FIZAMAR-265773 format. One record per atom (N, C-alpha, C, CB): residue in one letter; x, y, z. Coordinates in pm, whole numbers, plus 32768, in hexadecimal, padded with zeros to 4 digits. Glycine has a CB too. Layout:
AXYZ
...
END
This chain:
X7F1083B88605
X7FA18390865E
X7FE583FD862E
X7FFD82F2863E
X7FD4846985BF
X803384F085D6
X8007852F8666
X801785708551
X7F97854F8672
X7F7F858086F6
X7FC1856D878E
X7F13855C86FE
X7FB484E68789
X7FDA848187EE
X808084A98811
X7FC283D887A9
X809B84908782
X815E84AD8780
X8177853987AF
X81B784A786C9
X813485C887A5
X811F865A87C5
X811E861F8840
X80A086BF878C
X80C485DA886C
X80A085F68904
X810F85AC895C
X7FFE85B9892D
X814C85428939
X81C085158952
X824A854F894F
X81C084C58917
X823D85AD8936
X82B986008903
X833585AE8896
X830886328996
X82FD8566886B
X834084E887CD
X8369855A8755
X828F845A876A
X82E685BA8740
X82EA862D86FB
X830C86AF8708
X829E863686E0
X836386F386D2
X835E878486F6
X831D87DD86A9
X83D287B58700
X82C1882D86A9
X82568849866B
X82CF88EB8602
X81AE887086F9
X834688FE8641
X83B8894F8629
X83DD88FF8594
X8436894B86B2
X840B88AA8590
X8443887A851E
X83E1881B84C4
X84BD88338549
X8374882184E3
X830A87F9848A
X82CE885483F6
X829B87EC84ED
X82A2882D83B2
X827088918347
X81C188C28374
X827A8835829A
X81C98938830A
X813F89758338
X80DC894D82E2
X813A8A0C833D
X80D188B782EA
X806888B28294
X7FF2888A82A6
X8081887F8245
X7FBE888D8326
X7F1A88798356
X7ED78911833C
X7F0888468418
X7E6388C28358
X7DC189598367
X7D96893082A3
X7E258A83838E
X7D52898E82A8
X7CFB899A8228
X7D3E89CC818E
X7C8B8A068250
X7DBC8A1B81F4
X7DD78A2F814F
X7E8D89F68180
X7DB68B1080F5
X7E88899581B2
X7EEF894281D6
X7F6389B88217
X7F2388E28148
X7F6389F5821D
X7FEF8A578256
X800D8A7582C7
X7FFA8AD18232
X7FC18A1B8320
X7FB48A1B83EC
X800F89B78409
X7F0589E38449
X807E8A078495
X80AD898884C3
X805A894E8501
X81138986850A
X808689048562
X8072889F85DA
X803888EF8644
X80FB88578611
X7FCC88E3865C
X7F74892186B8
X7FBE88BA874D
X7EAB89078682
X801788FE87A7
X803688AF8816
X7FBE88B28887
X80BD88E2884F
X7F66892F888F
X7F46894088CD
X7EAC88F388E0
X7F6A89A688C9
X7E6F89098891
X7E0088B68848
X7E1D881E885F
X7DFD88D687A3
X7E8087F08849
X7E8787578825
X7EA9875188F1
X7F3087128786
X7ECF8775895E
X7EFB877F89BC
X7E3A87818A11
X7F79880289B8
X7E0087DC89AE
X7D6D87D089DE
X7D2B879889DC
X7D2D87FC89CF
X7D4D87558956
X7CE786FE893A
X7D1886578996
X7CDC86F9887D
X7D81865D899F
X7DD285CF89E7
X7D8B85CD8A66
X7E8E85D88A07
X7D9486478A97
X7D4F868B8B57
X7CB886638B42
X7D5687798B83
X7C7A86728AED
X7BEF866A8AD6
X7BD585B08AD0
X7BC886CC8A37
X7C44854A8A86
X7BFB85008A66
X7C1484B38B04
X7C1684C189D3
X7C6D84CC8B4D
X7CD784898BAB
X7C44849E8C2B
X7D9F84F78BC7
X7C1C850D8C22
X7BB085688C8D
X7B3084DA8C53
X7B7E865C8C4C
X7B1E84C88BE2
X7A7D847B8BC3
X7AB683F28BAA
X7A1084BC8B25
X7B3F83D68BB3
X7B2D83348BF7
X7B2383278C64
X7B8A82D98BEB
X7B77836D8CB3
X7B42838E8D53
X7B8C82FA8DC0
X7A5C838B8D55
X7BF982F68D66
X7C29827B8DC2
X7C9C82A98E0D
X7C5381F58D6F
X7CEE830E8E0F
X7D3683218E3C
X7DB1832F8DD5
X7D2B82D98E94
X7DBA830E8D94
X7DF2831A8D26
X7E1683B68CEF
X7D9E82D18CD4
X7EBF83E18CD4
X7EDF84A48CBA
X7EDF846B8C12
X7FB985118D0F
X7ED184E48BE3
X7EAD85218B5E
X7F3884BD8B2A
X7EAE85F18B4C
X7F8D84928B5D
X802284778B1E
X801283E18B02
X80B2849B8B8C
X7FAC839D8B7E
X7FBE83278B6C
X7F6982E08AF6
X7FAB82F68BE2
X7EF9835B8ADA
X7E7A830A8A84
X7EDE834789F1
X7D98835A8A9F
X7F1C839489F7
X7F9083B38987
X7FA0832E898B
X8020841A89A2
X800F832989A2
X804B827E89BA
X8025820B89A2
X805A82588A25
X7F85822D89B3
X7F298197898D
X7F2E81AB88D2
X7E4B819C89E2
X7F16822F88AE
X7ED882188821
X7F6381F987ED
X7E7B82A187CF
X7FD782128818
X805981E287C0
X8086817887BC
X80C0821587D4
X8052810C884D
X807480858865
X800080508803
X80738050890D
X7F91807287DE
X7F31805A8794
X7F8580298722
X7ED180CB8780
X7FDA80A986AE
X7FCF80F68672
X806E80848673
X7F9A81988691
X80B080708695
X811E802D8671
X81027F7D867C
X8196806786D2
X80867F6786B5
X80617EBD86E7
X80227EAD8664
X7FE87E948786
X7FF77F08861D
X7FC17F00856D
X804B7EE6852F
X7F6F7FAC851C
X80AB7F3A8525
X80D77F4284E7
X815D7EBA84CE
X80DA7FBA84FB
X81647EA08559
X819F7E20857F
X81777DB98530
X81847DFC8601
X80D47DA38561
X806C7D37851D
X809B7D108487
X7FC77D7D8514
X808D7DAC845B
X80977DC6839F
X81287D56835F
X80D37EAE8374
X81827D6683B2
X82327D468397
X82097CA783AC
X82C87D998427
X81B67C77841A
X81D77BE08432
X81877BAF83B0
X819C7B9684D6
X80F27BBC8398
X80B77BB58336
X80FC7B7482CC
X80907C20831E
X816D7BD68265
X81CE7BD38208
X82537B848235
X81E87C5C81E5
X82677B7082B4
X82EF7B2E82CF
X82C07AC8831B
X83647B838318
X82B47AC583A3
X82AC7A608416
X822379DE83BF
X82677ACC84D1
X81CB79FD838D
X816879C58349
X8197795782F9
X81297A2082FF
X8203798682B4
X8248796D822E
X82BA78FC8264
X82927A0B81E2
X82BF78F082CF
X833F78818315
X83BD78F582E9
X835677B082AC
X83A67981833F
X844D79DE8325
X844D79F983BD
X84557A9782AA
X84D379E583D3
X84E37A18847F
X84EC7AA8845D
X858179DB84E9
X84D67AE98486
X84E97B7E8490
X855C7B9C8515
X84457BCA84AF
X85827B698572
X85DA7B9185CA
X866F7B808587
X85C37B42864C
X865B7B2C850F
X87157B1984CC
X872D7BAC8466
X872C7A5A843B
X86777C0A845F
X869D7C6F8412
X86C27D09846E
X86237C7983A9
X86EC7D568411
X86AC7DCE841D
X862E7E0483ED
X86F27E1183F9
X86267E9D8451
X85877EA8841A
X859A7F2483C2
X85007EC1849E
X85927F73833F
X85B47FB482CF
X851C7FED82D3
X85F37F578249
X8535808B82F5
X84B580AD8301
X84CE81578296
X847E80B183C5
X845481598294
X845A81BA81F4
X83E081FB822E
X8442815E8132
X83CC829F81C3
X833682CE8201
X8359834B8251
X82E48253826F
X82FB83C48253
X831C840782A1
X830284038305
X8313844F828E
X82C583AC835A
X82C0836383EF
X830C82E4841B
X8237833B8407
X834D82DC83C4
X83A3823C83D0
X83EC8249843C
X8412820B8352
X843182C68465
X84A282E384C2
X843782C7851C
X84FE837884C6
X83DE830B853E
X83A6830D85CB
X835A82A28624
X8357836885C7
X83658216858C
X832381AA85F1
X837D814185EC
X828D817285CC
X840F815985B8
X843C80E48598
X846D808585E2
X847F80F28555
X84B380CA8650
X84C4807E86CA
X8497803C86FB
X84CB809C870F
X8405807E8711
X83B88040876F
X83677FA68737
X835180B6879A
X834A7FEF86AD
X83247F528639
X838B7F068656
X83247F618577
X84137EFD8651
X84997E9A864F
X84877E7786D5
X853B7EDD862C
X846A7EC18745
X84627E8087E0
X83FD7E2E87ED
X844D7EE28854
X836A7E3F877A
X82EE7DE9879E
X83297D918759
X82547E0E877A
X83777D5586DF
X83B87D01868B
X84267C9786C0
X83EE7D548630
X84507CE48749
X84C37C8D8757
X85397CC0870D
X84A37C068729
X854A7D3786F6
X85C57D328665
X860F7D8286A8
X85A17D7285B2
X86917D798682
X87067DC186EC
X87477E2A869E
X87877D538727
X87197E4D85FD
X87667EB785CA
X86EB7EF08575
X87F77E898576
X87077F548551
X86B77FB28508
X86F2800B8487
X868B800D856E
X86B08016842C
X86F7807683C5
X86D1810183B3
X86EC80438346
X8722813083C5
X869981D583A3
X86F282278313
X8695828C8476
X86CE821182D3
X87288275824E
X872482E78282
X86E6828981A8
X87B4834D8250
X877D83BC8254
X8702841481FC
X87DA83E98253
X86F083EA8193
X866E8432813C
X85F3839C814E
X86AA8460805C
X8612837481CD
X8584831381BB
X850E835181A0
X855E82C48237
X84F083B881E1
X849C83F581D3
X8453843B8165
X84B684228210
X84CF842F80F8
X84C984558085
X847683C97FFE
X856D84838076
X84A883588034
X84AA82E28009
X840582C37FA8
X84C982868098
X83C182D98005
X833082D97FD2
X831783327F2D
X82D1832E8059
X831183A67F5D
X8316841D7F03
X83A084087E97
X832484B17F69
X83F083E17E85
X846083937E29
X844D83477DE0
X84B183567E55
X83ED82CB7E32
X83C7827B7DDB
X835682747DAF
X83DD82227DF4
X82F382AF7DC3
X826982E37D68
X82B883337CEB
X81EA83637DD1
X82FC83747D0B
X833C83CF7CBE
X838B838E7C08
X83B384047D38
X839D83177C36
X83EC82957BCE
X838C82667B9C
X844282137C0D
X8312821D7BD3
X82CD81C97BB0
X827A81F37B40
X8293819F7C13
X827581B77ADF
X823981957A69
X81A881A67A8B
X8260810A7A37
X815782367A3D
X80B482257A47
X8086819D7A0A
X806382A279F1
X800C81727A6B
X7FE581047A3C
X7F3881397A3E
X8021807B7A9B
X7F1B80D979AA
X7E8080D479BB
X7E43804B79B2
X7E3B8128794F
X7DAC803779CB
X7DA67F9C79E4
X7D057F9079CF
X7DE57F627A8E
X7CF37F3E794B
X7C2C7F1A794E
X7C207E967958
X7BC27F4178B3
X7BA67E5F795D
X7B937DC77997
X7AFE7DE6794E
X7BA27D9C7A67
X7AFF7D6B790C
X7A3D7D5F78E1
X7A317CB978D8
X79FE7DB97812
X79E47C827919
X79B57BF57920
X796F7BBA789F
X79537BEB7992
X79DF7B507870
X79927B1477F7
X79797A8F7819
X79DD7B19776D
X79077A6577EC
X791579DF7827
X78F0798977B9
X78BD79C578A8
X7968793D7781
X794A78F07727
X79DA78BD7713
X78FE792F76B5
X79CE780E76C3
X7A1877AD76D5
X7ABD77F076CA
X79EA773C766D
X7B0577AB76E0
X7B9977BF7697
X7BD477687625
X7C0077B176FE
X7B8977AB75AC
X7B7677637530
X7B9377C274C5
X7AEA77287522
X7BD277997439
X7BF077FB73EB
X7B62785473CF
X7C3477BD736F
X7B03782373C6
X7A3D78557393
X7A4878E773D7
X798777D873FE
X7A9E78A1748F
X7A887964748C
X7AE979B474C0
X7A0B79A274E6
X7B42799E7442
X7BB479B9742A
X7B957A3D73EC
X7BFD795473E2
X7B457A5273B2
X7B237B09735E
X7AD37B58740C
X7A5A7AFC728B
X7A5F7B007428
X7A1C7B5E7490
X7AB27B6D752A
X79587AF474D0
X7AEB7B2274F9
X7B747B6B7581
X7BB97BA97529
X7BF27AF575E9
X7BDA7BB274C4
X7C1A7C2774A5
X7BF57CBA747D
X7C537C057458
X7B577CA07464
X7B357D247456
X7B057D7274E8
X7AC57D2473E9
X7AF17D1A7556
X7ACE7D3E75E7
X7B767D997615
X7AA37C897656
X7BF37D3E75EE
X7C617D707619
X7CBA7E3575B0
X7CBF7CC97606
X7C587E2D7556
X7C4F7EA274F5
X7BFE7EE47542
X7C1D7E917461
X7B777EDC755F
X7B557F5275C2
X7B5E7F917649
X7B047F5275C5
X7B9E7F127670
X7C167F177706
X7C7A7F7676E3
X7C777E76772E
X7CD37F5F7699
X7D487F7A7669
X7D2280417642
X7D6D7EFA75D5
X7C97806975DB
X7C6080BE75B7
X7C778126763C
X7BDD80907588
X7C25811476A9
X7BEC813C7711
X7C718147778C
X7B6D80D4772C
X7CDA8104778F
X7D52813077E4
X7DBD81927757
X7DB2807B7838
X7DCF816576FF
X7DFF820176DB
X7DBC828776BA
X7E4181FB7677
X7D4F824376E7
X7D0B82F476EC
X7D1F832F7768
X7C5A830676D8
X7D0D82C277D3
X7D3682F77878
X7DBA83297857
X7D4082757904
X7E0382F57850
X7EB0831D7838
X7E9183A977D2
X7F27827C77CC
X7E9283C67777
X7E93841176FE
X7E56847C775A
X7E4083D7766C
X7DF2848677E6
X7DC484DF7813
X7E18852C785B
X7D6C84BE7844
X7E7984DE78B4
X7F0884FD78E6
X7F7F85387897
X7F38848B7912
X7F5F85307803
X7FD1859077B7
X8007850A77A8
X8038861B780B
X7FE58489779B
X806A84217776
X803083F276FD
X8095839677E9
X80AE83FE7670
X807383F275EA
X8061833F75BC
X80E1844E757B
X801F831D7569
X7FDB827E756C
X805D8264753D
X7F4182437504
X80E282767509
X8158824D74C4
X81818246753C
X81A5829D7456
X81CC825A7598
X81E4825A7623
X81A381E27662
X81B482D77660
X81158194765C
X80EF815B767A
X80E480E4768A
X80D0817A766C
X80F5803F76F6
X810A7FE476C2
X808D7FAB76FF
X818B7FB176CC
X80357F2D76A2
X7FED7F047707
X800F7E67772A
X7F5E7F1F76E2
X7FC47E207769
X7FCD7D90777A
X7F347D4D7793
X80347D7377FA
X7F067D14776B
X7E847CDA7766
X7E9A7C6077B2
X7E4C7CC276D6
X7E6C7C467835
X7E367BCE786B
X7DDA7B987858
X7E2A7BCB78C2
X7DC67B1F787F
X7D327ABC7894
X7D347A907900
X7D157A3E783F
X7CAF7A9C794C
X7CC07A5079F3
X7C6C79F079C4
X7C857AA57A99
X7CAF797279C1
X7C6578E07963
X7C48787179EC
X7CFD787E78CB
X7BD2783B79E1
X7B9B77E17A6F
X7B7677577A1D
X7AF378337AD4
X7B8077007A6A
X7B2976787A08
X7A8B76AC7A27
X7B4775A47A59
X7A6E765F79B6
X79B0766179C8
X799C75E47A44
X7940761E7903
X7928764D7A90
X7911760C7B17
X792776387B99
X794C75AE7B1B
X79C776B77BA3
X7A2F76EB7BF0
X7A06779F7BFB
X7ACC76C17B9C
X7A2C779C7C6F
X7A3D78367C91
X7ABC78747CC1
X79E378597CF5
X7B2578237C94
X7B9578867C94
X7BC3787A7C35
X7BF178867CE9
X7C4278D67BD3
X7C3279137B5C
X7CE579127B7B
X7BBE79AF7B47
X7D1B79077B1C
X7DB179207B42
X7DD679707A82
X7E2078527B7E
X7E0F79E67ABC
X7E507A247A64
X7EC479FB79EA
X7E787A6B7AAD
X7E8F79FF795C
X7EF479DB78F7
X7F177A4778AD
X7ECC7976789E
X7F907A227893
X7F997AB57812
X7F767A6F7790
X80557B0F77F5
X7F617AE6776E
X7EED7AC776D3
X7F557B43763F
X7DE77B35770C
X7FD37B687678
X803D7B98760F
X80447B727593
X80AF7B817630
X802A7AF6759A
X80577A66750F
X80017A5D74DD
X807D79C67525
X7F5E7AA174F1
X7EF17A9374B8
X7ED57A1274A2
X7EEB7AD67455
X7F0979A174E3
X7EE5792874B4
X7E7A78F37516
X7F5E78CF74A3
X7E2778B77503
X7DCC78597556
X7E3577DB757B
X7D37782274F6
X7E5277717528
X7EBA772B7548
X7F45771A75AE
X7ED1773074F4
X7F4F77A275CB
X7FE477D3760B
X7F6A77F3769B
X805E788975A3
X7F03782D767F
X7EC2787276E4
X7E8F77CD7748
X7E2E78EB7694
X7E69778F7721
X7E3A77077767
X7E6976CE7790
X7E0F76BB7745
X7F0C76C7773E
X7F717674777E
X7FD776CC7805
X7FD6764076F5
X7FC5773577DD
X7FEC778A7834
X7FBC777F78D1
X7FC977FC77FC
X7F18777F78A4
X7E9C7766792A
X7ECF76CE7966
X7DCC775578E0
X7EAE76677907
X7EE675F87955
X7F5775D179A3
X7EEA75B3791B
X7FBE761A7990
X8071763779C6
X803776687A45
X80F176C37962
X800176E97A4A
X7FFC77377AC4
X7F8476ED7B29
X7FD877DD7A9A
X7F1F76A57AD8
X7EB0762C7B43
X7F0E75FE7B90
X7E5775957AF7
X7F4B759B7B6E
X7F9C75517B73
X8010756B7BD1
X7FB575417B04
X805B75DB7BCD
X80A776347C3B
X809B75FC7CC9
X806A76CA7C3F
END
């Protein structure tokens, strides 16, 4: 898609960082992009120009992004035409207006630092590690010791992974979660087990199952 935007003149190589090539220090190669799209247009052989071929790639990318937005909005009952499209990420501004058009949205918000929001977000995010292990046992008091032992093993593995990233154990918080299901069924529901209470876990599972 980056190449297609270069071909269409939507990306200006002079204003794009030199981050390509084996050493990640080379600029966008406009001539190579043009040559490749010309070759692709010739291979297709239906008279389309290289620019038209590039436009096709962008159109597909826009439709994919629009469909992803529909999946988390329209399919949940939201009318996206009543909202504005808030874009972020390094490439957000390249396609925001086309995506909005595809969704029937009339306004787009592009923050001045939208290209930094992804990096800023990951910089603020907590470091996270998880472990899972199957344990097919009845949710009863006689299973408490085995559940506790397995949680201790998984916690030790998580602590070790975070320690390898320079994070001290005294700064780590853990949260044990049981994935519980009724006997004879396949669907599990996650239940917080921080209280270390079989009774509480059973009650929370039954409430979640009825919800």
